[in-house]
SEBA-382595 format. One line per 10 residues: number of its first residue (from 1); their letters; for each residue x, y, z of C-alpha. Coordinates in nm, 2 decimals, padded with zeros to 4 digits, m for minus. Layout:
residues N
NUM = A = X/Y/Z  ...
end
This chain:
residues 80
1 = XXXXXXXXXX = 00.00/00.00/00.00  00.14/00.34/m00.09  00.25/00.56/00.20  00.22/00.93/00.26  00.52/01.16/00.32  00.47/01.51/00.45  00.75/01.76/00.46  00.71/02.06/00.68  00.89/02.40/00.68  00.98/02.39/00.31
11 = XXXXXXXXXX = 01.13/02.74/00.23  00.92/02.94/m00.01  01.20/02.96/m00.27  01.25/02.59/m00.26  00.87/02.53/m00.30  00.85/02.78/m00.58  01.15/02.62/m00.76  00.99/02.27/m00.73  00.65/02.39/m00.84  00.81/02.56/m01.14
21 = XXXXXXXXXX = 01.01/02.25/m01.23  00.69/02.04/m01.21  00.50/02.29/m01.42  00.77/02.29/m01.69  00.73/01.91/m01.72  00.35/01.93/m01.72  00.32/01.75/m01.39  00.15/01.82/m01.06  00.39/01.90/m00.78  00.30/01.56/m00.62
31 = XXXXXXXXXX = 00.38/01.36/m00.93  00.70/01.56/m00.99  00.82/01.50/m00.63  00.73/01.13/m00.65  00.95/01.10/m00.96  01.23/01.28/m00.78  01.20/01.06/m00.47  01.21/00.75/m00.69  01.53/00.88/m00.86  01.69/00.95/m00.52
41 = XXXXXXXXXX = 01.60/00.61/m00.39  01.75/00.44/m00.70  02.07/00.66/m00.66  02.09/00.56/m00.29  02.07/00.19/m00.39  02.35/00.23/m00.65  02.57/00.40/m00.38  02.49/00.12/m00.14  02.56/m00.15/m00.40  02.89/00.02/m00.50
51 = XXXXXXXXXX = 03.00/00.04/m00.14  02.93/m00.34/m00.10  03.14/m00.41/m00.40  03.42/m00.19/m00.27  03.42/m00.38/00.06  03.41/m00.72/m00.12  03.70/m00.62/m00.34  03.90/m00.50/m00.04  03.84/m00.83/00.13  03.94/m01.03/m00.17
61 = XXXXXXXXXX = 04.27/m00.84/m00.21  04.34/m00.84/00.16  04.31/m00.47/00.24  04.33/m00.16/00.03  04.25/m00.18/m00.33  04.37/00.05/m00.60  04.13/00.25/m00.82  04.16/00.02/m01.12  04.08/m00.29/m00.91  03.77/m00.12/m00.76
71 = XXXXXXXXXX = 03.65/00.01/m01.10  03.69/m00.34/m01.25  03.49/m00.49/m00.97  03.22/m00.23/m01.01  03.19/m00.30/m01.38  03.18/m00.67/m01.32  02.91/m00.62/m01.06  02.70/m00.42/m01.31  02.75/m00.69/m01.57  02.95/m00.47/m01.80
end
């Protein structure tokens, strides 16, 4: 079941900017914000997944890993 999120004390300039962005896309403020929250949630999941891959790589190499090793592990984890 969908949940309700209420945000209090949003500054006027922030509210105006969000409303304008929603209007520019032909969306209600609610639909625009839902899309932004979904994007943020996906981004947070990517960061979480990447951190797990970094920890896994460091464990595999027995400590610190160089940038190339970490990037290779990230690409492998993404199936690239």
